[in-house]
Each structure stands twice: as structure tokens, then as C-alpha cells.
N, C-alpha and C positions, 0 to 999 in steps of 0.2 A: 506863601506860607509864612506865618509869624511865630517866632520863638520868643515868649515873654516869661511867664512864671515857670521857668525850668531850673532855676538855680535855687538851691535850698539854703537855709540858715543865713549867716551874716552876708552871704554873697548876693542876696536878693536885692538890696539897695543898689549895689553896683550894677547889677543886671538891669534894673529899672532905668538907671542913668544912661545906659548904653542902648536902650531899646530903639531909639530913633535911628541910630547908626546901623544897628543890626538889621532893622527893617529895610533901610535903604540898600544895604548890601545884598540882602536876600531877595529883594525885588529886582535885582539886576541879573540879566542872563550871565551864567558863568563862563560863556565863551562868545564868539562872534556870530552865533546863529541868528537868523532873521525870523521873526514870528510872521507867519503867513497871514497877513492882514489886508492885503490889497491884491487886486487882479494882476498888477504889474509884478508883485512878488511871485505869483504863480507862473506868470509867463517866463520870468527869469529862471525859476526852478525847472521849468520844462526844457530850457536850453541845456540843462545838465543831465536830463533824464535819458538821453539816447545812449545805448550800450557802447562802451569803448573797448570791449574785448572782441577779438576776431576769431571766427570759427573756421578759418581757412585751414590751419594746420590739422585740426581734429578731423575734418571731413576729407580734405585732399589726401592726407596720408593714408586714410582708410580706403580710398577709392582706387580705381584702375588707372588714374592719371600719374601714379607714382610707382616706381619699381625699386627693388633692393639691389644696389650695385655690388653687394657682397655675395649675391647669388650668381651662379655660373650663367653666362650668356650662351647663345647657340653654339659657340665655338669652345665652350668650357672656360672662358676667361672670367675671372672674378677679382674683386678687390678686397682690401681690408680697411675699409673706411669706418670712421666712428659716426654714430648718430649725433645730431645736434643736441638732443636730450634723450635720456633713457625712456621718457614717455613716448618718443617717436617709435622706438622698438616695439612697445606694447600696442600702440595704435596700428602699426603696419601689420602686426600679427593678429589683430582683432582680439587681443587680450585685455583684461581690465587694467586701466591705467592706475598704477599705485605709486609711481616714482616721480611724478611731475605735478606741480601745482601752479606753474607760471601762467601768465596772462593768455597764452596760446593753448593751454591744456584744457581738458574737459572741466577741471575745477575752475579755471579762470573763466571759461565761457559760462558755466553754470552760475558762478557768483556775479559776473557782469550783467547777465540778462535778468537775473532775479533782482539785482540792485536797481536796474532800470524799472522793473515792475513796481518795486517799493516806492520809488520816487513818483511814478505816475499815480499810484494809489493815494499818496499823500496829497497830490494836486487835486485828484477827483474828490477826495473827502472834503477838502476845503471848498471846492466848487459846489458840492451839495449843500454845505452850510450857507453859502451865499444865496443859493436858489431858494432856501427856506425863509429868507428875510422878507418882512412885509414890503409891499411895493414902495412905500414912502422911504424906507431905508435903502432899498435897491437903488433908488434915484441918487442917493448920497454916496454910493460907491463909485470911485473913479474907474473909468474904463469898463463899466459893467457890460457894455455892449460887446466887449471882446470875450466875454465868458463862454459863450456858446462855441465859438471857434476854438478856444483853448480846450474845452471839453472834447471836441471832436478830435483834436490832435492827440490828446491823452488816451482816448479810447482806441484809436487806431494803433498807437504805439504799444499799448497793452496787448492788443490782439497780435501784433507782429512779434513781440517778445515771446509770447506763449507758442506761437507758430514755429519759431526757430527752435525753442527748447524741445517742443514735441518732435520735430523732425530730426533732432540729434539724439535725444535720450529715450525715444519711444520707437517701437517698430512702425512699419509703414501703415498709414491709414488705409483701411479696407472697406470703407463705407459705413453708414450709420449703424447697421446691425452687427456685422462681423467685428467692428471696432469696439463693441461693448465688452468683448472678451480680451481686449488688449489693454495692458497697463498704461494709464495716462500719466499726467503730472498734475499737481494741485493747480487750480485756476484761481489765482489770488486777486481778490477784488477789494480787499480792505488792508490798511496798514497793519503791520505786525505790532502787537502791544503786549505780548506775553513772552516770558523767558522760556526757551527750549520747548516750543510747542510741538505737538505731534500732528503730522499731516497725512491724510489718506490720499493715495495716488488716484483713486477713481479709475475711470476707463477713458480710452482715447476718443470714443464717440462723443462723450460729454464735453471733452476739451475742445474738439472741433466745433461743436455747436455753440459754445461760449465765444470762441474766436470769431465765428461768423456774426454772432449777435453784437459784439463790440465793434467789429469792422463795419457792419451796416449802419449802426447808430452813429458811429464816429464819422464815417465818410460823408454822411448827409450834412454834417456841421462844419466840415473843413472850409476855411476861408484864408486864402493866401495873403490877404491884407494884414494878417496878424504878424507876419514874419518880416524881419529885416533882411535875412538871406534865406529865401524859401527852400533852396536846395539842401539845406542842413536840417530840414524839418519834413514831416509828412504833409507836403503841399498836395494840391489836388491831383497833379500828375502822378506823384509817388503813391498816393493812397489808392488811386485807380489801378496802377501797375501792381500793387500788392494784392488788391482784390482779384485782378486777372490771374495772378499766380496762385492764389488761394483756391479759386474755383477750378483752375486747371487741375490742381492736386486732388480735388474731391470729385473730379470728372463731371462737373457741371459746365459743359463746354459752351452752352449758350451764354451764360453769365461771364465766363472767361473771355469770350469773344467781345461782348458788349463793354466790359470794363477795359479791355485792351484798347478798344476804339476810343473810349473816353480819355485814356492816358495820352493818346495821340491828338486829342482835341476834336475827335469826331470821326465817323466812318469814312468821310470823303477826304480826309487830310492825307497828304503824301507823307508816308512814314519814312521815306528815304532821307528826309531832312534831319532825322533823329539818329542817323548812323554816324559812326566815328570815321575820322580821316587821318588817324595818326601816321599811317604808312605813307601818306601823301605829303607829309610835312617833315620828313626826316632831316632835311637840310637845315632846319631851324634848331636842331638839338645838338648840344655839345656834351653835356653830362648825361649819364644814364638816368639820373633822377628826373631829367627834363621830360622823359616819356610819361612818367606818372603824373607830373604836374600838368602836362598838356591833356592827357586822357581824362583826368579826374578834376578838371577845372569847372568852377561854377558857371562859367560862361558858355560851356558846351551844351547844346540842346539835348544831346544824348543822355545827360545825367539828370535823373529825376530825384534821387535821394543819395546824398553822400554822407558816409559815416566815418568820423575820425577815430581811429583805433590805435591802441598800443599793441604792436605786434612785431615779432621777429620772423614772420613768414617769408618775407622777401629774402633775407640772408640765408634761410634754409634752402631757397631755390638756387642762389648764385654761388654759395660756398660748395666746396667739394665734399659733400656729405653723403652719407650712406643711402639715403632715400631721396630720389629725384625723378623728374620727368625725363626718362631715358629709355633707350631701346624701344620695345613695342609701345610703351606709353607715349613716347615722343613721336613715333611714327603714326600713332592713332590721333594725334592732336596737332602739335606745333609743326612738325616736319613730316607730314603724311599725305597720302593721296586723297582725292576728292572727285566728285562727279564732273567737274568742269576744268580742273587744273592739272589733269594727268599729264598734259604735254608741257607743263611748266616745271621743268626738272632742274635739279641742282646737284652739285658734286660735293661730297663730304670734304671738309677742311682737314680731315685727318691724313689725307694723302693715300688712302687705301683703295681709291677708285670707286668707292660706293656712290651710287647716285640714287636720287629719290625725288618723287613729286612733292611739291610743297606749295601751300597757299601763299602767294607772294605778299600778302598783307603783312606777314611776319618778317619778311626780309629786311635786314637793317635794324629791326627792332627786336631781333631774336638773338639772345646771347647764349654762350656755351661755357661749361665748366670743364677745365682740364682738356681743352681742345675737343670738346663734346664727348670725351670718354665718360664723364661722370653725369652728364645731364644737360638739358637745354631749358631755357626759360623765355617767356615773352615779356618784354620790358614794359609794355603798356598797361598791363592788367593790375599789378599789385606792387608798384614801385615804392620803395621806402623813402621817407623824408626823415632825416635824423635831427633831433633837437638836442643841442649840447647843453648840459647843465654845468659843465666845466670843460672849456675848450683846451685848456692847457693839459689836463689829464686825459682828454679825449673820451669823456664819458657823457652819457645822456640817455635819451629815450628814443627808441625806434618807433616811428609812426607809419601807418599805412592808411590811406584814405580809400575806403571801399565805395565803389559805385554800386550800392545795394540794389537799386532799381534803375534801369536804363532802357533806352530805346531798343537796343538790339535784342536783349532778353525778352522784352515785352512783345516785340515783333514775332519772335519765335514761339512765344506763348500763344499769340493769336493764330499763327500758322497751324499749330497743333490743334487748337480748338476748331479751326475751319475744317481740318482734315476729318475729325470725328463727326462733324456736322454734315458731312457729305459734300463739302465744297472743296474737292481736290484741286480744281483749277485755282481757286482763291488761295489755298495753302501753297501751291507751287509759286504763285505770284508773290506771296510774302517771302518765301525762301529765295526767290530771285532778287528781291530788293536787298536782302541781307547779303547774298553772294556777290552781287554786282557792286555793292558798297565796299566790298573787300578787295575789289580789283585795284591794281596800282602797284607801283614799285618805285624805288629811288630813281631820281632823274637820270642817273648815269647808266641805267639799265633799260632795256626794251623788252618787249615780250607780250604786249597786250593782245597780239594776234594769236597767242598760244592758248587763250581761253576758249573753251567750248561753251556754247549757250546752255543755261540751266533750263532744261525742259523736263516734262514728265517722262519722256522716253530716256533721257540721260540718267534720270534718277532710277528708273526701273532697271536699266542696264547695269549701273554701278552697284546697286544694292540687291541685285537679284540672287535667288537661290542657285540659279544655274552658274552664275559667276563664282559663287562660293564653292559649289561642288566641283568646279573645274580647276580649283587651285587658288581661287581668289581669296579664300579664307586666310591663307598665309600672307597674301599681298596686303590684305586689309588690316593686319596687325591687331585684330580684335575690335575694329571699328563696328563691325556688324556682330551683334549678339542676339540670341533669341529674346524677344520682348514678351514678358509674361504678365502684362498689366491686367489682362482679363482674369487671370487667376488670383493675382494679388487683390484686385478690386473689381469683383464681378459686377457687371452692369447689365440690366435688362434692356437698356436703350442703345448702348454703344458696345462695339466689339472690334477687334483687330482682324479684318478680313485680309486675304492675300493682296488685294488691291491697295489697302491702306498700309499694310506692313512695310512695304518697300519705301513708301514716302515717309512713314514714321521713323524708319531707320535714318533717313536723311535729316529729319528734324532733330533727333537725339544726337546725331553726329555734329550738326551745326551748333547745337546747344553745348556740346562738350568742348568744341573749339572756342566758342564765345566766352564760356565761363571758366576757362583754364586758370588755375592758381586762385580760385575764389572759394572752393569747397562745394559749389552748387552741384557738381557732378554726383556727389554722394547722395543728394536728395533724389536725383533722377534714377540712380541705381536702385534705390529702395522702392520708389513708386512704380518703376517699370518691371521690378522683379528680375533685374539682371543678375546673372551669375558671373562672378569674377574670381580670379585665382591670384594669390600672392606666393611667389617663390622666395623663401626666407633663408638666408645664409646658404650653407653648402648643400643641404639636402632636405630641408623642411618645405613642405608645400601645404598651403591651406586654401580651401575653396569656400566661398560664400554661396550658398544656394539661394533660390528665389525667396524662400521663407525663413532663411537663417536668422535666428534670434540675435546673433551677434551684430546684426545691422542696427540694433539699438545700442548706442555707446553706453557703457556702464556708468551709473550714477557715481559721482566722486566719492572716494573712500571716506573723507571726513564727514560727508553727508550721511553715508550708510552707518557710520559709527554712532551717529546721533539717533538712529532708529528708523531711518527712511527705508522703505521697501526696495530691494535691489531688482535690477533687471535679471531675468532668468535667461542666461546666454549660452546654454548647452546646445551645441549644434544638433540639427535634427537627425543626423546619422549616429548620434551617441545617445543611447537610451539609458545609460548608467548615471549614477549620481556622483561619479568620481570627478576629480579635478581634471579638466582636459588640457589645460595650458602646459606647455613644455618650454624650457629655457630657449631663448633666441640664440642662434649660433653666433 
């Protein structure tokens, strides 16, 4: 833009004399931004496109993996602990979050993932410009041959961003027809160019259709040779693992099975090589942070995609906070029974004589708060790495590296797909790979003979209705819950028969253990239609039913104030229009 004849009267002459200087100044970028003029610029921009916000706190606090320590336990004992943030009080009570906008809040997740979408769309817009060049000009563009792979990565990342946003801020997907009546989110395919635009939310069916379109187109273009460190990008393994998860969630089990196989390198590949061995390497660790470094290392075959995030989720686990993995949540996950390790028992460190069955993979990598009074955590899943900005003052940034797609979760995805495809033996074989990979204990302990083999009979016995009816419901600490996936997402082709139900209970149990401290349990609660209860403070009790609209986290307050349509979160047992929230004790 040129400013020339803008000065009137006697100042015109002076302005003319300064024209060249003004032109030179105005032709210079006012900051250090880079004009996207090469394929390498786009590749570098894609390096920054991945979301750095972590949805663990939002989803984990909402799930049944966390309890309120201020609520009375079975003996009436309760504490007076403070929440890490006020927003945690609101999340645990399934209220709208109005008092937290940090990186771990719904606001932070919303902003972080939409920022990722915006960056991706800027890349895709420029790719489209390159694709329109005449052939002779394309030949002059450096690294033009990388453009297709770059487009593939961008499309898959855009699909993933919308998938996570939809699973957090929308109700559960119920199939292409029923989901037309469920509020969706905008599916952004162009960079934003207007101030304060208005967006229609549309419906969830259209959102999932667009996710699938981007995913399919992008997956065909992915090329690992584009990346310097593939595991920080949607490489082929990660993209196939994402596709497997996506198709599992939309109950297309044939495709979920096929893509899971592709993630492992083919149907005949031994998936056991993609399982973790953190518990078999405990003697190598000195600091608690070493667990996270080991588990989420780029050299570990299990990790398909790693995301570097800013998050305080770890310290929420290890500090003596109000909300933690404790009591029945602890016994249903980290320190609880299972179909093969019932004879692998431990004694509570509190000195109260309590004993419990526990998967030994957690032993030595399992930490406790306040001698386990306030909660327990698994050190290998979401360990924090702290970046000091000022070591003298002791301040800096808390980072958590998420293993967003990995071998264990993908294997359990394949197991579930096999189950609904009628291959129960194949499902059990996959579950057996996962379970046996978790065998092991520190070198100073023994007990491998205390494992029972994982068989269909063992699964049927442990998760049977007879066991629950005879008192096992109390023993299982809520591990077994009625699965309502057929009601949430009716399918003409697939259904949960009594034969499938017990094995599916095992699948969801193993998934719950595997994904502890990651937030993934919340997605399973929604798609399975699980009902869960939170005891809040001294005497408040809230229950989420299978179709409870509060399973859609409310849109951030600042977004609603700009005119965005809110989620309607009145529970199904409340037919009034009155405000249902009450203060947290």
C-alpha cells in the first residue's frame, strides 16, 4: 500500500521528498512474520500447528476415574481439601465452568484446538494456491514434491482437531440419522478473515461426515519421509490409529479392524512388540519424572503420536487435592482386581490391614498422596517435565507429553472391533496380548506364578452377572457397569448380546486402566452410555444418566458471550427451565 498525495497545502513538497522512504517503510512487514511463499515455510508452520493444550483435566475430572475427597467414604470419613482450581469444582459437579480459563480448562482446550485448526487452514489455503499454478511454475517451486504429503498431514490434523472438540463439547455421536438432531460444532475449512463473525453450530452428523472426508483424503497422502521426527506428526502409524479410533466410535467395526491392522504394519504383525515395558525397567529410574521420559520416548515402538502440551494435570494428581483417583476410582483402575491377577494381592501402606488385588504392572510406578489417604497415581502415563524460565525464582512452565495414539490403545480398539465382528476368539487373543504385556514386577519381588491365564472362561467368570449378583458388585468397585451402546447408537448390524457383553466389559475395563490420567475414559463413558455418580461434599449426589446432556461440556463463557449457541445441559429428570446448579459444599 502506497501513501503519496495525502498531505495538503505546503506540506505536499515535503511529503513528496519523503515518498521513497515511506514506501520502503510501508513495504516492510511490521513484525517478524514470514510470508508463506515456499513449501518449506508451510512445513515449518505445520510443526507449530499441533494443539498444545491438554484435555486431561476437563475429561478426567468429569469421569468416574476421580472422586471427591471431601465427600464421606464408607466409614463416614471426609476431608477439607481445596480444589486445585475453582473450575475443578464445576467440572466434577458437571456444572458450567465459569471460573477458570487456564490451559487445562474448557476455555483453554477450546482455544488451543481451534488455534490448531486456524493454522492448518492457513497451510491448506496456501497449498491450494500452489496447486493452481501452471505446470511450468510448479516446476520452479522448491520441494513441490512434498506438497501432497504436507496436505495429507494438514487434513488429518484438521479431522483430529474437530474430532476432539466434538467429543468434548457435543453429546455422544448416535449415528448419521439420530445425530442430525444433536448440536454440532462449526467445521472450519477456511482461515478466519472477518471480525466477530457469527457461526452456526449445525448438527453432529454433518461434523462427523466432514471429519471422515478429511481423514480419508489426508490418510491417502501421508508420507513419513516429510518428517524429521515422525512421532511428533501424523505419520502413517498415527493416522491409521486415529482412523481405527474414529471408525470404532461410529461403529464401523470392519474399518476399525482394518485400520488398526495397518497401524501395526499389517494383519500378520505381532502386536506385542508395540506394548510398553515400563514396569520391567524400574531399576533404571531415579526421579519420578524418569517414568514419563521413558514411557513417552520417541524411540519406543508403542508411541505412534506424541503431543507436547502445557498442562498442570500431573500436579493435580500428585498434590493432596480435593479431586483424585481414590477410593472406588482407585480400586477400579490402578489398585483393583482383574480377571487374571486376583491372586496378586498387596497390603495397604496405611497400616490398617486392608489388602487388595492389583495389576503388578503398576507396582513401583504407582505413587500415593498422603500415604494413599488422598489418592493414587500411575507415574508412567502423564508425568510432568518442568521447564524453568527462572531457576532462581523457581518459576517456569509445566509440560506433559501425551502419547495420543499408541500401540496399547490401538490394540484394544482392534479387540473391540473383533468382538462385534463375531471374532470372539480373536478379541480374547488381543486382550491376552495386552494383559500378558503387563505381567512383571520389580526384580526384588516374585509372583509370576500368581497370574491366572486370560481365557474366555476367566473373562466370563469375572465379569458375569452371577458374580455381580452374589456380591461381586461391591468387590468390583464399579468396574462393571451396564453398557448402553445399543441405545446410544442403535445399529441394525451390531448389538451387545449376553455372549458379547461380558467380553466387552473386559475391553472397557482394560481401556480404563490403559488410559488412566489421559481423559480418554470420558469418551468411553459417552459412547457406551455408562451411568456414573459423583458424591460431592458432605451430602450432594449427582448422577449422569446414559443420555444426560451434561455429558457435553459447556461451551466456554467468553464464547457464549460472543453469541455462540450454548449446550442445553438440563438433566433429563428435570423438565423445568429453572437453574439446576447448586453451590458446591
